[in-house]
C-alpha positions as CSV (number, residue, x, y, z in Angstrom):
1,M,94.8,92.1,112.4
2,T,95.9,89.1,110.3
3,T,98.0,89.5,107.2
4,K,95.1,88.4,105.1
5,E,93.0,91.3,106.6
6,V,95.9,93.6,105.9
7,F,96.0,92.6,102.2
8,E,92.2,93.0,102.0
9,K,92.7,96.7,102.8
10,V,95.4,97.2,100.2
11,P,93.9,98.6,97.0
12,L,96.5,96.8,95.0
13,F,95.1,93.4,96.0
14,S,91.4,94.3,96.3
15,D,90.4,92.2,93.3
16,L,91.8,88.9,94.7
17,T,89.6,86.2,95.9
18,G,89.5,85.0,99.5
19,N,91.6,81.9,98.7
20,E,94.1,84.0,96.8
21,L,94.4,86.5,99.7
22,E,94.9,83.6,102.1
23,A,97.7,82.2,99.9
24,L,99.3,85.6,99.6
25,S,99.2,86.1,103.4
26,K,100.9,82.8,104.0
27,A,103.7,83.9,101.8
28,S,104.2,87.2,103.5
29,T,106.0,88.4,106.6
30,Y,104.9,91.0,109.2
31,K,107.5,93.5,110.4
32,K,107.7,96.5,112.8
33,Y,110.2,99.4,112.6
34,D,111.0,102.0,115.1
35,K,110.9,105.7,114.4
36,D,113.9,106.8,112.3
37,E,114.8,103.2,111.5
38,I,115.9,102.5,108.0
39,I,113.7,100.0,106.2
40,I,115.5,100.1,102.8
41,H,119.0,101.4,102.0
42,K,119.7,102.8,98.5
43,Q,121.6,100.3,96.4
44,D,120.4,97.3,98.5
45,E,119.4,94.3,96.6
46,G,115.7,94.5,95.8
47,D,114.2,91.3,97.1
48,S,111.0,92.4,98.9
49,F,107.8,94.4,98.4
50,F,106.4,96.4,101.3
51,S,102.8,97.3,102.1
52,I,102.3,99.8,104.9
53,V,99.9,98.7,107.7
54,S,100.4,101.6,110.1
55,G,102.8,104.5,110.5
56,R,104.5,106.6,107.8
57,V,107.7,106.4,105.8
58,K,109.7,108.8,103.9
59,V,111.5,108.0,100.6
60,V,114.8,110.0,100.6
61,L,117.9,110.7,98.5
62,A,121.0,112.1,100.1
63,D,124.1,113.9,98.7
64,D,127.7,113.2,99.6
65,E,127.5,115.5,102.6
66,G,124.5,113.7,104.0
67,K,122.0,116.4,103.1
68,E,118.6,114.8,102.7
69,F,116.0,115.4,100.1
70,I,112.5,113.8,100.6
71,V,111.2,112.4,97.4
72,G,107.9,111.3,98.9
73,I,106.0,110.4,102.1
74,L,103.9,107.2,102.1
75,Q,101.1,106.3,104.5
76,P,99.0,103.2,105.4
77,K,97.6,101.3,102.3
78,E,100.4,102.6,100.2
79,F,103.3,100.4,99.1
80,F,107.0,100.6,98.1
81,G,109.8,98.4,96.9
82,E,108.1,97.2,93.8
83,L,110.5,98.9,91.2
84,S,113.5,96.7,92.1
85,L,111.3,93.6,92.0
86,I,110.2,94.5,88.4
87,D,113.5,95.6,86.9
88,G,116.0,93.6,89.0
89,E,118.1,96.6,89.8
90,P,119.3,97.7,93.3
91,R,117.1,100.0,95.4
92,S,116.8,103.5,93.9
93,A,116.3,105.3,97.2
94,T,116.4,105.0,101.0
95,V,113.2,104.5,102.9
96,V,113.0,105.5,106.6
97,A,110.2,105.1,109.2
98,I,109.1,108.6,110.2
99,E,107.2,107.1,113.2
100,P,106.7,103.6,114.5
101,T,105.7,101.7,111.4
102,E,104.2,98.2,110.7
103,V,104.6,96.7,107.2
104,V,103.8,93.4,105.5
105,T,106.5,92.2,103.1
106,L,106.3,89.9,100.2
107,G,109.3,88.2,98.5
108,R,110.3,88.6,94.9
109,E,109.0,85.2,93.6
110,D,105.6,85.6,95.3
111,F,105.3,89.2,94.1
112,I,106.2,88.3,90.5
113,R,103.7,85.4,90.6
114,Q,100.9,87.6,91.6
115,F,102.0,90.3,89.2
116,T,102.0,87.9,86.2
117,S,98.9,85.8,87.3
118,H,96.7,88.8,87.8
119,P,96.7,91.5,85.0
120,D,94.6,93.8,87.2
121,I,97.4,93.9,89.8
122,A,100.0,94.6,87.1
123,I,97.8,97.5,85.8
124,K,97.4,99.0,89.3
125,V,101.2,98.8,89.9
126,L,101.9,100.5,86.5
127,R,99.4,103.2,87.4
128,V,101.1,103.9,90.6
129,L,104.5,103.9,88.9
130,G,103.2,106.2,86.3
131,R,101.9,108.6,88.9
132,R,105.2,108.5,90.8
133,L,107.1,109.2,87.6
134,R,104.8,112.2,86.9
135,N,105.4,113.5,90.4
136,A,109.1,113.1,90.0
137,N,109.1,115.0,86.7
138,E,107.0,117.7,88.3
139,S,109.3,118.0,91.2
140,M,112.3,118.4,88.9
141,E,110.5,120.9,86.8
142,S,109.5,122.8,90.0
143,L,113.1,122.9,91.3
144,V,114.3,124.2,87.9
145,F,111.6,126.7,87.0
146,L,109.7,127.7,90.1
147,D,110.6,129.7,93.2
148,V,109.8,128.5,96.7
149,C,106.3,130.0,96.6
150,G,105.5,128.2,93.4
151,R,106.9,124.9,94.5
152,L,104.8,125.1,97.7
153,A,101.7,126.0,95.8
154,R,102.2,123.0,93.5
155,I,102.5,120.6,96.5
156,L,99.5,122.1,98.2
157,L,97.4,121.6,95.0
158,D,98.6,118.0,94.8
159,M,97.7,117.3,98.4
160,A,94.3,118.9,97.8
161,R,93.7,116.8,94.7
162,E,94.7,113.5,96.5
163,D,93.3,114.0,100.0
164,G,91.4,117.3,100.1
165,I,88.0,117.5,101.7
166,S,85.5,120.2,100.6
167,S,84.1,122.4,103.4
168,A,82.3,125.7,103.7
169,E,85.7,127.5,104.0
170,G,87.3,125.8,101.0
171,I,89.3,122.6,100.5
172,E,90.7,121.3,103.8
173,I,94.0,119.4,103.8
174,K,94.8,117.5,107.0
175,V,98.4,118.0,108.0
176,T,100.3,114.8,108.7
177,H,103.7,116.2,107.6
178,K,106.0,117.9,110.1
179,R,107.2,121.3,108.9
180,T,110.7,120.0,108.4
181,E,109.3,117.2,106.2
182,L,107.2,119.6,104.2
183,A,110.2,121.9,103.8
184,S,112.3,119.1,102.4
185,L,109.5,118.2,99.9
186,V,109.5,121.8,98.8
187,G,113.3,121.9,98.7
188,T,113.8,124.7,101.2
189,T,114.4,125.3,104.9
190,R,111.8,125.2,107.6
191,E,112.2,129.0,108.2
192,T,111.7,129.8,104.5
193,L,108.7,127.5,104.4
194,T,107.1,129.2,107.4
195,R,107.5,132.6,105.7
196,T,106.1,131.3,102.4
197,L,103.1,129.8,104.1
198,K,102.4,133.2,105.7
199,T,102.8,134.9,102.4
200,L,100.2,132.6,100.7
201,E,97.9,133.2,103.7
202,M,98.3,137.0,103.4
203,M,97.4,136.7,99.7
204,G,94.2,135.0,100.7
205,Y,95.0,131.8,99.0
206,I,95.2,129.6,102.1
207,N,94.2,129.6,105.8
208,I,96.7,128.0,108.2
209,K,95.2,126.0,111.1
210,K,96.8,123.9,113.8
211,N,96.4,120.6,112.1
212,S,95.3,121.5,108.6
213,F,95.5,124.0,105.7
214,I,92.4,125.4,104.1
215,I,92.8,126.2,100.4
216,K,90.6,129.3,99.9
217,S,91.6,130.0,96.3
218,A,92.9,127.1,94.2
219,D,93.1,129.5,91.3
220,G,95.4,131.8,93.3
221,L,97.7,128.9,94.0
222,K,97.6,127.9,90.3
223,S,98.7,131.4,89.4
224,R,101.9,130.8,91.3
225,V,102.6,127.6,89.4
226,Y,101.4,128.2,85.8
């Protein structure tokens, strides 16, 4: 797959013409990262924008003792690194490849040029930033006001809204996160996560399958959040 074909599949650049995509691809760089390889360090200079071609990455914060908190997990067609390019500040989090990952990177000047020349791109970036800010606010609210069951219920509802598929059984969520990753997103241990999932299943709110969750009662999950 050429870099032009990659950018054609990125929603952020979907409105660009063929010539504009060609110019964009010539200014970009294709990179591969191994599993667990750090792509961005927190506090690094922000000089590149990243679009994920394949694989998955986690956006993490860590305390002084090295304990990791996963802020988000990003998949193909999603992007990261745009915030530092916009505000000129150092990177706000560390980004690590969860599995072998391929990305296309774009330097600051080329990113800003596209950002300023195409208002539609600016609007899309702002929408993503707005959504991520809302998610960050909800995560902080969850950690302060909700127990583990409530935090897990909120994340499951978010996953259903973004990627859920309706079926005869309910809303199916394909599981791409490992249990340790999901536990970190919830802000708990893997063992507590497993017990909480079982609790929600016993309540009749979800059905746990090998590679998916079935939400049988969204209202039930909402009752744990609101």
